[in-house]
C-alpha positions as CSV (number, residue, x, y, z in Angstrom):
1,M,5.8,0.7,16.8
2,S,2.6,2.0,18.4
3,I,2.2,5.0,20.7
4,E,2.5,3.8,24.2
5,K,4.7,6.1,26.3
6,I,3.9,9.8,26.3
7,L,5.6,12.7,28.1
8,V,3.7,15.9,28.8
9,V,5.9,19.0,29.5
10,D,4.2,22.2,30.7
11,D,4.9,24.6,33.6
12,D,1.2,25.3,34.0
13,D,0.0,22.7,36.5
14,L,-3.7,22.8,35.5
15,S,-2.9,22.4,31.7
16,R,-0.5,19.6,32.4
17,S,-2.9,17.7,34.6
18,Y,-5.8,18.2,32.2
19,L,-3.9,16.7,29.2
20,S,-2.2,14.0,31.2
21,E,-5.4,12.7,32.7
22,A,-7.1,12.7,29.3
23,L,-4.3,10.7,27.7
24,Q,-4.3,8.2,30.6
25,R,-8.1,7.7,30.2
26,N,-7.4,6.7,26.6
27,G,-5.0,4.0,27.7
28,F,-1.6,5.7,27.3
29,S,1.2,5.6,29.8
30,V,2.0,9.2,30.7
31,D,4.9,11.0,32.5
32,N,4.9,14.6,33.5
33,A,7.6,17.4,33.6
34,S,7.0,20.9,34.9
35,D,9.9,22.5,33.0
36,G,12.5,22.0,30.3
37,Q,15.3,20.7,32.4
38,E,13.1,18.1,34.1
39,A,12.0,17.0,30.6
40,V,15.6,16.6,29.3
41,S,16.5,14.6,32.4
42,L,13.6,12.2,31.7
43,T,14.3,11.8,28.0
44,D,17.9,11.0,28.7
45,R,16.7,7.9,30.6
46,I,13.4,7.0,28.9
47,N,12.5,6.6,25.2
48,Y,9.2,8.3,24.7
49,D,7.0,7.6,21.6
50,M,5.5,11.1,21.8
51,I,6.1,14.4,23.7
52,F,3.6,17.2,24.2
53,L,5.9,20.2,24.7
54,D,5.0,23.7,25.9
55,M,6.9,26.4,24.1
56,R,7.6,28.9,26.9
57,M,8.9,27.5,30.2
58,P,11.3,28.6,32.9
59,R,14.9,27.3,33.1
60,M,14.8,25.8,29.6
61,G,12.4,26.7,26.8
62,G,10.6,24.3,24.4
63,L,13.0,24.9,21.4
64,K,16.0,23.9,23.5
65,V,14.2,20.7,24.7
66,L,13.2,19.9,21.1
67,E,16.8,20.2,19.9
68,R,18.0,17.9,22.7
69,V,15.3,15.3,22.1
70,K,16.0,15.2,18.3
71,K,19.7,14.6,18.9
72,T,19.0,11.5,20.9
73,S,15.7,10.2,19.5
74,K,14.9,11.4,16.0
75,E,11.8,9.1,15.8
76,T,10.1,10.6,18.8
77,T,7.0,12.6,17.7
78,V,7.0,16.0,19.3
79,V,3.9,18.3,19.4
80,I,4.4,21.9,20.4
81,M,1.8,23.6,22.6
82,T,1.7,27.3,22.3
83,A,-0.5,30.4,22.8
84,Y,-1.7,32.6,19.9
85,G,1.2,35.0,20.4
86,S,4.0,32.5,19.6
87,I,2.9,30.9,16.3
88,E,6.1,32.0,14.6
89,S,8.1,30.2,17.2
90,A,5.9,27.1,16.7
91,V,6.7,27.2,13.0
92,E,10.4,27.5,13.8
93,A,10.0,24.4,16.1
94,M,8.5,22.4,13.2
95,Q,11.5,23.4,11.1
96,K,13.6,21.9,13.8
97,G,11.8,18.6,13.8
98,A,8.5,19.0,15.6
99,Y,5.6,17.1,14.1
100,D,2.9,19.8,14.6
101,Y,1.7,22.5,17.0
102,I,-1.6,23.0,18.9
103,I,-3.0,26.3,20.1
104,K,-3.9,26.7,23.8
105,P,-6.6,26.2,25.0
106,F,-7.4,23.1,23.0
107,S,-10.3,20.6,23.2
108,L,-9.9,16.9,24.0
109,D,-11.5,16.1,20.6
110,N,-8.7,17.8,18.8
111,I,-6.2,15.8,20.9
112,E,-7.9,12.5,19.9
113,L,-7.8,13.5,16.2
114,L,-4.2,14.5,16.5
115,L,-3.3,11.1,18.1
116,K,-5.1,9.3,15.4
117,R,-3.2,11.2,12.7
118,V,0.1,10.5,14.5
119,Q,-0.7,6.8,14.7
120,E,-1.5,6.7,10.9
121,R,1.9,8.4,10.3
122,Q,3.6,5.9,12.5
123,K,2.0,3.0,10.6
124,L,3.5,4.4,7.4
125,I,6.9,4.7,9.0
126,D,6.8,1.2,10.3
127,E,5.7,-0.1,6.9
128,N,8.6,1.7,5.3
129,K,11.1,0.2,7.8
130,Y,9.7,-3.3,7.1
131,W,10.2,-3.0,3.4
132,R,13.6,-1.4,3.8
133,S,14.8,-4.3,6.0
134,K,13.2,-6.9,3.8
135,L,14.8,-5.5,0.7
136,D,18.2,-4.8,2.2
137,S,18.5,-8.4,3.5
138,N,17.1,-10.3,0.6
139,V,16.0,-8.0,-2.3
140,E,16.3,-10.5,-5.1
141,N,14.8,-13.7,-3.6
142,E,11.5,-13.5,-5.3
143,F,13.2,-13.0,-8.6
144,I,14.8,-16.4,-8.7
145,L,15.2,-17.0,-12.4
146,D,16.4,-19.4,-15.0
147,K,19.4,-18.1,-16.8
148,R,17.4,-17.9,-20.1
149,S,14.7,-15.8,-18.5
150,R,13.3,-12.7,-20.1
151,M,13.3,-11.1,-16.7
152,F,17.1,-10.8,-16.6
153,G,16.9,-7.9,-19.0
154,V,14.4,-6.2,-16.6
155,L,16.4,-6.8,-13.5
156,N,19.7,-5.9,-15.0
157,N,18.3,-2.4,-15.5
158,V,17.0,-2.0,-12.0
159,K,20.3,-0.8,-10.4
160,R,20.9,1.6,-13.3
161,I,17.3,3.0,-13.1
162,A,17.7,3.4,-9.4
163,Q,20.5,5.9,-9.7
164,S,18.3,8.4,-11.6
165,K,15.6,10.7,-10.1
166,A,13.5,10.2,-13.3
167,S,9.9,8.9,-13.0
168,V,9.4,5.2,-13.7
169,L,6.3,3.6,-15.1
170,I,6.2,-0.2,-14.5
171,Q,3.7,-2.0,-16.7
172,G,2.6,-5.6,-16.5
173,E,-0.3,-7.9,-15.6
174,S,-1.5,-8.3,-12.1
175,G,0.7,-10.7,-10.1
176,T,3.9,-10.2,-12.2
177,G,5.9,-8.5,-9.4
178,K,5.5,-4.8,-10.4
179,E,5.5,-3.7,-6.7
180,L,8.5,-5.8,-5.9
181,I,10.4,-4.2,-8.8
182,A,9.4,-0.8,-7.5
183,H,10.8,-1.6,-4.0
184,S,14.0,-2.9,-5.6
185,I,14.5,0.4,-7.5
186,Y,14.0,2.2,-4.2
187,S,16.3,-0.1,-2.3
188,Y,19.2,0.4,-4.7
189,S,18.7,4.2,-5.0
190,Q,20.4,7.0,-3.1
191,R,17.0,7.7,-1.5
192,K,16.8,4.4,0.4
193,S,17.4,6.1,3.7
194,K,14.5,8.4,3.0
195,P,10.8,7.4,3.1
196,F,9.2,5.0,0.7
197,I,5.4,5.7,0.6
198,K,2.8,3.7,-1.3
199,V,-0.7,4.8,-2.4
200,N,-3.1,2.3,-4.0
201,C,-5.0,4.7,-6.4
202,A,-7.8,2.2,-7.1
203,A,-8.7,1.7,-3.4
204,L,-9.9,5.3,-2.8
205,S,-12.6,7.6,-4.1
206,E,-11.5,10.8,-5.9
207,S,-12.0,13.0,-2.8
208,L,-10.2,10.6,-0.4
209,L,-7.4,10.1,-2.9
210,E,-6.9,13.8,-3.3
211,S,-6.7,14.3,0.5
212,E,-4.5,11.2,0.8
213,L,-2.0,12.5,-1.8
214,F,-1.9,16.2,-1.0
215,G,-3.2,16.5,2.5
216,H,-5.8,19.0,3.7
217,E,-6.2,22.0,5.9
218,K,-8.4,22.2,8.9
219,G,-12.0,22.9,7.8
220,A,-11.3,22.0,4.2
221,F,-14.4,19.7,4.2
222,T,-16.8,18.2,6.7
223,G,-14.8,16.1,9.2
224,A,-11.5,17.9,8.5
225,D,-11.0,18.9,12.1
226,L,-7.3,19.0,11.9
227,K,-4.7,19.8,9.3
228,R,-3.3,16.6,7.7
229,M,-0.1,16.0,5.8
230,G,-0.5,14.1,2.5
231,R,1.6,11.3,1.1
232,F,3.7,13.7,-1.0
233,E,4.8,15.6,2.1
234,L,5.5,12.3,3.9
235,A,7.6,11.1,1.0
236,N,9.6,14.4,0.7
237,G,13.2,13.5,-0.1
238,G,12.2,9.9,-0.8
239,T,10.1,7.9,-3.2
240,L,6.3,7.7,-3.8
241,L,4.8,4.6,-5.4
242,L,1.5,5.3,-7.2
243,D,0.0,1.8,-7.6
244,E,-2.7,1.3,-10.3
245,I,-2.2,4.8,-11.7
246,S,-4.7,4.1,-14.5
247,E,-7.5,4.4,-12.0
248,V,-6.9,8.0,-11.2
249,S,-9.6,10.5,-12.1
250,P,-8.9,13.4,-14.6
251,K,-9.0,16.0,-11.7
252,I,-6.2,14.1,-9.8
253,Q,-4.3,13.5,-13.0
254,A,-4.1,17.3,-13.5
255,K,-2.8,17.8,-10.0
256,L,-0.2,15.0,-10.4
257,L,1.0,16.5,-13.6
258,R,1.7,19.8,-11.8
259,V,3.7,18.1,-9.1
260,L,5.7,16.3,-11.7
261,E,6.4,19.4,-13.7
262,Q,6.8,22.0,-10.9
263,E,7.4,19.9,-7.8
264,E,4.8,21.9,-5.9
265,F,1.2,21.7,-4.8
266,E,-1.3,23.0,-2.3
267,R,-3.2,21.0,0.4
268,V,-6.9,20.6,-0.1
269,G,-8.5,23.8,1.2
270,G,-5.2,25.5,1.4
271,T,-3.5,28.4,-0.3
272,K,0.1,28.0,0.7
273,T,2.2,26.4,-2.1
274,L,4.4,23.5,-0.8
275,K,7.6,22.4,-2.5
276,V,8.6,18.8,-2.5
277,D,11.4,16.6,-3.8
278,V,9.8,13.2,-4.5
279,R,10.7,10.5,-7.0
280,I,7.6,8.9,-8.6
281,I,7.3,5.3,-9.5
282,A,3.9,4.3,-11.0
283,T,2.5,0.9,-11.8
284,T,-0.3,-0.2,-14.0
285,N,-1.8,-3.4,-15.4
286,R,-3.5,-1.5,-18.2
287,D,-2.1,-0.3,-21.6
288,L,-2.1,3.5,-20.9
289,R,-1.8,4.2,-24.6
290,Q,-5.2,2.6,-25.1
291,E,-6.5,4.5,-22.1
292,I,-5.3,7.7,-23.7
293,E,-7.2,6.9,-26.9
294,K,-10.3,6.3,-24.8
295,N,-9.8,9.7,-23.2
296,N,-9.4,8.0,-19.8
297,F,-5.8,9.1,-19.3
298,R,-3.9,12.3,-20.0
299,Q,-1.2,12.0,-22.7
300,D,1.0,14.7,-21.1
301,L,0.9,12.9,-17.7
302,Y,1.7,9.6,-19.4
303,F,4.8,11.2,-21.0
304,R,5.9,12.6,-17.6
305,L,5.5,9.2,-15.9
306,N,6.9,7.1,-18.7
307,V,10.4,8.7,-18.6
308,I,11.8,5.3,-17.8
309,P,9.5,2.5,-18.9
310,V,9.7,-1.0,-17.3
311,I,7.7,-3.8,-19.0
312,V,7.2,-6.9,-16.9
313,P,6.5,-10.0,-19.0
314,P,3.7,-12.3,-17.8
315,L,4.7,-15.7,-16.4
316,R,3.3,-17.6,-19.5
317,E,5.8,-15.8,-21.6
318,R,8.7,-17.0,-19.5
319,R,7.8,-20.6,-18.8
320,E,11.5,-21.4,-18.2
321,D,11.1,-19.6,-14.8
322,V,8.2,-21.8,-13.6
323,P,10.2,-24.8,-12.3
324,V,12.8,-22.5,-10.6
325,L,10.1,-20.4,-8.9
326,A,8.1,-23.4,-7.9
327,E,11.1,-25.0,-6.2
328,Y,11.9,-21.7,-4.5
329,F,8.3,-21.2,-3.1
330,F,8.1,-24.9,-2.2
331,D,11.3,-24.7,-0.1
332,K,10.2,-21.4,1.4
333,Y,6.7,-22.5,2.5
334,K,7.4,-26.0,3.7
335,S,10.2,-24.7,5.9
336,G,9.1,-24.4,9.5
337,I,5.9,-26.3,9.2
338,D,5.0,-29.9,9.9
339,T,4.6,-31.5,6.5
340,P,5.5,-34.8,5.0
341,L,6.4,-33.1,1.6
342,T,10.0,-33.5,0.6
343,R,10.0,-32.6,-3.1
344,I,8.1,-31.7,-6.3
345,S,8.2,-34.4,-9.0
346,N,9.5,-33.6,-12.4
347,E,6.1,-34.5,-13.9
348,A,4.5,-31.9,-11.5
349,L,7.0,-29.3,-12.6
350,D,6.2,-30.1,-16.2
351,R,2.5,-29.7,-15.5
352,L,3.1,-26.3,-13.9
353,A,5.2,-25.2,-16.9
354,Q,2.3,-26.0,-19.2
355,Y,-0.2,-23.9,-17.3
356,D,-0.9,-20.3,-18.5
357,W,-0.9,-18.7,-15.0
358,P,-3.5,-16.0,-15.5
359,G,-2.6,-14.8,-12.0
360,N,1.2,-14.9,-12.8
361,V,3.8,-15.2,-10.0
362,R,1.2,-14.3,-7.3
363,E,-1.0,-17.2,-8.3
364,M,2.0,-19.6,-8.3
365,K,3.0,-18.5,-4.8
366,N,-0.5,-19.0,-3.5
367,L,-0.8,-22.4,-5.2
368,I,2.5,-23.8,-3.8
369,H,1.7,-22.3,-0.3
370,R,-1.7,-24.1,-0.4
371,C,-0.1,-27.4,-1.4
372,T,2.5,-27.3,1.4
373,V,-0.4,-26.9,3.9
374,M,-3.0,-29.2,2.4
375,I,-1.1,-32.1,0.7
376,D,-0.2,-35.1,2.9
377,S,2.0,-37.0,0.4
378,E,5.8,-37.0,0.4
379,V,6.0,-35.9,-3.2
380,L,3.9,-33.4,-5.1
381,V,2.6,-34.9,-8.3
382,P,0.4,-33.6,-11.2
383,E,-2.8,-35.0,-9.7
384,H,-2.5,-32.7,-6.7
385,F,-2.9,-29.7,-9.0
386,E,-6.0,-30.9,-11.0
387,N,-8.6,-29.1,-9.0
388,M,-6.5,-26.0,-8.9
389,L,-5.3,-25.6,-12.5
390,T,-7.5,-27.3,-14.9
391,V,-11.1,-26.9,-16.0
392,S,-13.1,-30.2,-15.6
393,K,-14.8,-31.9,-18.6
394,S,-18.2,-30.9,-17.3
395,K,-17.2,-27.3,-17.3
396,K,-15.7,-27.6,-20.8
397,N,-19.1,-28.7,-22.1
398,K,-20.6,-25.6,-20.7
399,E,-19.1,-22.9,-23.0
400,F,-20.7,-19.7,-23.9
401,S,-23.2,-20.0,-26.8
402,V,-24.9,-17.9,-29.4
403,G,-28.1,-16.4,-28.0
404,Q,-26.6,-15.2,-24.7
405,T,-26.4,-11.5,-24.1
406,I,-23.0,-9.8,-23.3
407,E,-24.2,-9.2,-19.8
408,D,-25.0,-13.0,-19.4
409,V,-21.5,-13.9,-20.7
410,E,-19.9,-11.3,-18.4
411,R,-21.9,-12.5,-15.4
412,D,-21.0,-16.1,-16.0
413,L,-17.4,-15.3,-16.4
414,I,-17.3,-13.4,-13.1
415,Y,-19.1,-16.2,-11.3
416,K,-16.7,-18.8,-12.8
417,T,-13.7,-16.7,-11.8
418,L,-15.0,-16.3,-8.2
419,E,-15.5,-20.1,-8.2
420,K,-11.8,-20.5,-9.2
421,T,-10.7,-18.1,-6.4
422,G,-12.9,-19.6,-3.7
423,G,-15.0,-16.4,-3.5
424,N,-12.0,-14.1,-3.1
425,K,-13.2,-10.9,-4.8
426,T,-9.8,-9.2,-4.8
427,R,-8.1,-12.2,-6.4
428,A,-11.0,-12.5,-9.0
429,A,-10.6,-8.8,-9.9
430,E,-6.9,-9.3,-10.6
431,I,-7.6,-12.3,-12.9
432,L,-10.4,-10.4,-14.7
433,D,-8.1,-7.4,-15.1
434,V,-10.6,-5.0,-13.4
435,T,-10.4,-3.0,-10.2
436,P,-11.9,-4.4,-7.0
437,R,-14.3,-1.4,-7.0
438,T,-15.5,-2.3,-10.6
439,L,-16.1,-5.9,-9.6
440,R,-18.0,-4.9,-6.5
441,N,-20.2,-2.6,-8.5
442,K,-21.0,-5.3,-11.1
443,L,-21.8,-7.8,-8.3
444,S,-24.1,-5.3,-6.7
445,R,-25.9,-4.7,-10.0
446,Y,-26.3,-8.4,-10.5
447,K,-27.8,-8.8,-7.1
448,E,-30.3,-6.0,-7.7
449,L,-31.3,-6.9,-11.3
450,H,-31.0,-10.7,-11.2
451,S,-32.3,-11.7,-7.8
452,E,-34.1,-14.6,-9.5
453,L,-30.7,-15.8,-10.8
454,E,-29.4,-16.0,-7.2
455,L,-32.5,-17.9,-6.1
456,N,-32.2,-20.5,-9.0
457,I,-28.6,-20.2,-9.8
458,D,-28.1,-23.8,-10.7
459,T,-30.0,-23.3,-13.9
460,D,-27.1,-21.1,-15.2
461,I,-24.0,-22.4,-13.6
462,D,-22.8,-25.6,-12.1
463,E,-22.9,-26.5,-8.4
464,E,-19.4,-25.2,-7.6
465,S,-20.2,-21.9,-9.2
466,K,-23.3,-21.7,-7.0
467,V,-21.1,-21.9,-4.0
468,A,-19.0,-19.0,-5.3
469,A,-22.1,-16.9,-6.1
470,E,-23.6,-17.5,-2.7
471,S,-20.3,-16.2,-1.1
472,L,-21.1,-12.8,-2.6
473,S,-23.6,-12.1,0.1
474,H,-21.1,-12.7,2.9
């Protein structure tokens, strides 16, 4: 749900017109009310996405209006407008459900920043609703398994794990379904009516991640024009998923440890200590014990996260699931599209079961999806997978040899992986077991130090690898 319909409630005609006109110029549909009773009458008939509400008005004050609005529409975002002398009342209003307050007089720049922040928050709420509805309706679909599967032991523990508040550390290779297991734990927990908030720790720099997790106060750093709530505050009472926890810097690790131990933190640039009740689920595709030995990860944080460990086996170690998953994804993706495909041959299923699946379930899902779109036959046969799963003879003859430097070997492996993924850097990073940021840095270095390689790349890799390498510049 985006912000479309806004109500401005203010008994001051000039202030009301000033704000309403500014909002209309930014493309919003705006209604106006000159006092609290008129506002209540409008909200009884119209669902507003957002309300700017003055605190002191005749006939009915802002707090009374807020209470009425929250009884009928809890999801409406209410922003209190107040003068300097009534900040205590504004804080009381936030305790009653207001999203934030702004001090009169305010600038239009501050209003634009506030709207951007509200829209970001709404995006998280919408994402949370999506996952909740998806999980409530069909939580186990992507865990279709053979009865002999090693995953049964993992999934049998999910409901039991869900009932605890203890932190969970889900470990497994990229593409094994760690995030789906995290969502399953949330959906079975007593917190499923509360927020489920996700943070990809590898996607943000240290400073951005700190602000994203803990929020910041106005003026905390350049560009911090408004106070911002962090993911811990947004997840209060619910669950916070820390995806790729191994990529967190030592500074952020220390702050996470404090939240886990004391359930409190301060916003960036702030001094007020905030208490939170959040369950932590963390995922990693690395062995954190090895990261501890390398001094990349705090041992005390590892013990706090690893209260309940969940180990997700790779697909190559549970090959019995391959035919069942292939059939499931085949039926899922051919449904609703115009395709002549009717079934997967037994020979094709055997071929899939023999493959090592470096990208695990995600790779299989993408492969089957691609087949349902691109293959014109009635039956999928092994030949349809040849260009997708096997290394050709010409490539087999081109193995790494003595005399190459480690950098040469690494570079060739990266280019070959990009070839396999069609130039998809995110997918290549998953297969190589590095973060997308690490892969981008390596590619940038190759571009700077080996420009002659890019000009004459066919001397080092085959023609298909050349295509993948050239895609780096796009």
